[in-house]
N, C-alpha and C positions, 0 to 999 in steps of 0.2 A: 443889879446882879446879873451875871451872864448865865444863860442856860447851857446845856451840854453841847450846843452847836454854836455858841458864841453870839446868839441873837437876843437882843432885848429891845424894849421900846426905845431905850436911849440911843440905840444904834439905827433905828428907823428914821428915815428922813421925813420931812414934812409932807411930801407927796404921798408916801405910804400911809401916814396917819390920816390924811385927807381922804384917801381912797377908802380906808376902813370906815370912816365917818359917812362917806357918800354911799357906799354899798350897803352897810349894815346898820347905820345910825348909832354907832358905838364910839364913845370918846375914849380913846386908849390911854389918855392921861388921867382918867378918873381914878380915885383912890378906892373904888369899890368895883368888883367884877359885874359884868352884865350877865344876868341869867338867861339872856337870849343866846349866849354861847353855850352849847349843850354840855360842855364839861362843867361849867359853873352851875348850870341847871341841875345836872345829876348830883353834884356835890351838895347843893342846898337840901336835896331831899334824901341824902344818904350819909352825909358826913357826921351827923350827930344823932345817936340812937334815939334819944327822947324828943328833942326839938324837931328834928327832921321828920320823924314819924307824925308828930302833931301837925306839922305844916302839910305833909303829903296827904294825910287823911282829910284835912280841911280843904285842900285844893280839889281832891277828887269828889268830895261831897258837893263842892260848889259847881264843878263841871257837870256832874250827873244830876244835880238838883235833888240830892238825897237829903232828907231831914227826918227828925223825930224817930219813929221806930224803923224807918227804912235806911237810916244813915249808917255809914261805915263806922264801926267802933274800933276795929283793929285790922291790921294787915301785916303781911310778911313780904319783905323784898326777896324775890327768888331769882334764879339764874336769868341773866339778861341776854341769854343766847339760846336759840333753838337748835338742836343738833343738825349737822350737815345732812342735806337731802342726799340719799344714796344715788339718785338718778342725776340730778343737776349739779351735785356737789356744791350747792350754794347754801351759805349759812346766813340765817337771819339774826342780826345783832341790833339791839336797840338800847335806849338810855336806861329806862327803868321798867321792871316787870314786877308786879305785885299780885298777891292773892289775898282777897278779903276774908274776913272771918266767916262768911257764909259760903265760901268756895268759889265765888266768882273771881275773875282776874282782870287786870288792866295792864296795858302797856302804855307808857307815857313817854313822849318824845318831844324834843325841841329841835326845830330845823332853822338854822340861821340863814341859809341861802337856798334858793330854788335849785333843784337838780332834775334832770330829765327822768321821766318815768316815776315821779314822786307819788302820784295817785295810785299807779299800779303797784308800786312797792308797798304802799299802805294796805292794799287788798291782799297782797302776798303775805305780809307779816301777820295780819289778824287771822287769815285762814290757817296759817301754820300754827299759830298759838292755839286756835280752837281745836284743830285736829291732833294736837300733841297731848291732849288730855287722856288719862287712863280710862279705859272702858272695862267695867267688870262684866264679863259674859256678854259682850257686845250689846249692852243695854244703853241705847242711844239717849234714853231719857235722863241718864246720869250726866250728860254734858251740861256744863254751866256756862253762863254768859261770859263773853270776852269783850272788853272795850279797848279800842285803840284811840288814845288822845294825842293828837298831833298839834303842837303849838308852833306856828310858823311866823317867821319874820318877813314874810312876803305874802302877796295877795294871790290866791288861787282862782277866785271867781270875781272878775270885774263887775259882773252884772248882778251880784248879790250884795246888798248893803250890810246884811248882818255879819258880825265878826265871828259868830259861832254857828256851825251847822253840823248836823249829824246825818249819817247815812247808814241804811240797813236794807234788808230785803223787803221790797214793797212791790205791789202790783201797779198797774197803770193809773189806778184811782188813788193811789197813795196809801192803801191799806196794807198793814204789815203782814208779811208771811212769817217773819221771825225777826226779833231784835237780839238774837243770841250773839250775832257778830255786828257790833256797832262801832263805826268810825266817827270820831268827833274831831272836826278841824276848828282851830282857834286862830284866826288871822289877825295878828297884832297890829298891822298898819291901819286897820279899820277902826281902831278904838279912839282915834283922836277926838271924835265927837263926844265921847264919854267925859272928857275933861271939862266940858261945860256944865256937867251935872254936879250938884252938891254931893259930897261923899255920902251923906245920910240917905240919898236917893239911889245910890249905886247898888247893883246886885252884887252878890258875892263874887261871881266870876268876872264881873267888870272890874272890881277892885284888884283881883289877882292879875288881870291882863294889864291894867295900868302899872302895877308893881313891876311886872316883867319888862315892860317896854321903857319905863321912865325912871327906874330906881337910880340910874347913874346920871340923870339929867338934873343938874343943880337948880335950874329954873323951876323945876317941879317939886322941889323939896317940901314945900308947905303942904301940898295936896298928898304927897307920899306920907308925910308924918301923920296926917289925919287918918289915912287908911291904916297905917301901922298901929296907931292907937285904938282904932275901931275893931280891927280884926286880929285875934290872937294868933291864928295860923300864919298870917303874913308877918306878924311881929317875930315869930319863931324863925321864919325863913330869912328875915332881914338880919337877925342876930347871927345866924350861921353864915350868911353871905358876907357879912362884915368881918367875921373872924377868919374865914378862909382867904379873904382878900389881903390879909396882913401876912399870910404865910408865903415865904419865898418859894417853897417847893410847889405850892398850889399855883403861884403866879407863873412859874415856868410852864406848867401844863396848860394853863389858860392862854398864855401868849402863843404857845406852839399851835394850839388849835385855831386861833385867829389867823396866824400866818398860813396854816393849812387852808382855811376857807378863802382867804384873800388870794392865795396862789391858785387855788382851784377856780375861783370866779374869774380871775384875770386870764387864766389859760383857756377857759371856755369861751370867753368873749373874743380872745384872739383867734381861736379856732374857727368860730362862726364867721368872723370877719374874713379870714383867709378863704373859707369855703365860698362866701358870697362874692369875693373878688374874682374867683374862677368862673362865676356866672352860671354854674351848673349845680343841680342838687347833688350829683355825685361828688363834685368838688367840695360842697359844704360838708358832706359826710366824711370825706377823706380829711378835710381840715379839722373837723371835730375830733376824729380818732387820733390824728397827729397831736392835737392839743392835749387830749387825755393822757397819752403816753408821755408827753413832755412833763405834765403836772405830776404824774406818778413818779417819774425819775427824780424830779426835784424834791418830792416828799420823802422818797427813800434816802436821798442825800442828807435831808434834814434829820434823819434818824427815826422816821415814823416806822411802825411795824407793818408787816404785810397786811394784817387784818385792818389796821387803820387806813392804809392806802386803798384797800379793796372797798371799804365802806365809803370813802370819799369819792372814788372814781368809778366804781361799778365794775372794775376789772376783776377777773378771777384770781385766786391765789396762784394758780399755775402761771398765768400771764405775768403777774408781778414777780414771781421767782425767776422767770425768763429775763425780765428787765434787770434784775439784780446782777445777773452774770455779765451784763455789759457795762456796769458801773465800776 
């Protein structure tokens, strides 16, 4: 089926498919979407009111290691956007934002490919979420915890073997000042070693990570089936993912986002190469800026909205609107 721009996987040549496989580890010919694409990731946890909520609660309890009386029993998906900052005019947009039954909140994101400033962006997002809470009479004790859960399809720390790490305010000795703003990174490429463990010995978050990374891999179907049969939350997620994968409208959005990410990744690689060929740091910066603008123009031609292009390239809405006038 053609999407609104006439692009489908059937029109992509073998080189494009191989590039997607090489860059992201995703088989575009799979009959099921990869939840490592954040569009599919978001749909898994929001497409179906009952099953998606069960899956999301199970995932967050697994990440936060909540259980028994401390476990999340209910949550509400709230606005996935924090209002524009009146000074910077920058808007924080993310995949999923939820509020727990006890008033705490979490932002959950899937990041398919590395982007410059990703760690700083994470700090910006959780700070904005924390400070966006309503204060009654400036009572700062009313502020509730905020979690940012970032699932990445790339490695952030080569020197850390653990695939899950959390960050908060701590002193030099590692003692907490506060865990009110906690950022949790889950690096999916580091979970390969988990495949050697029996499913019965895997932790809950290990099973979720294996599901995210390998659900489209036919060679891993046996271990995935064991995980799905063992974990009700993952079973719900798998059901929703299977259903949306059969929907042609969902596939258009899924394919468009993969094209977006491939174009962005290719543009950044070319930009860095152009900069290095000039032999100067200045040339590298100019090359990268040139590449970002080229990617932005291509994405606009593909019909992406200004917000989508801004999110993918880091350009402001004003800069993108200026580009539109030249297309």
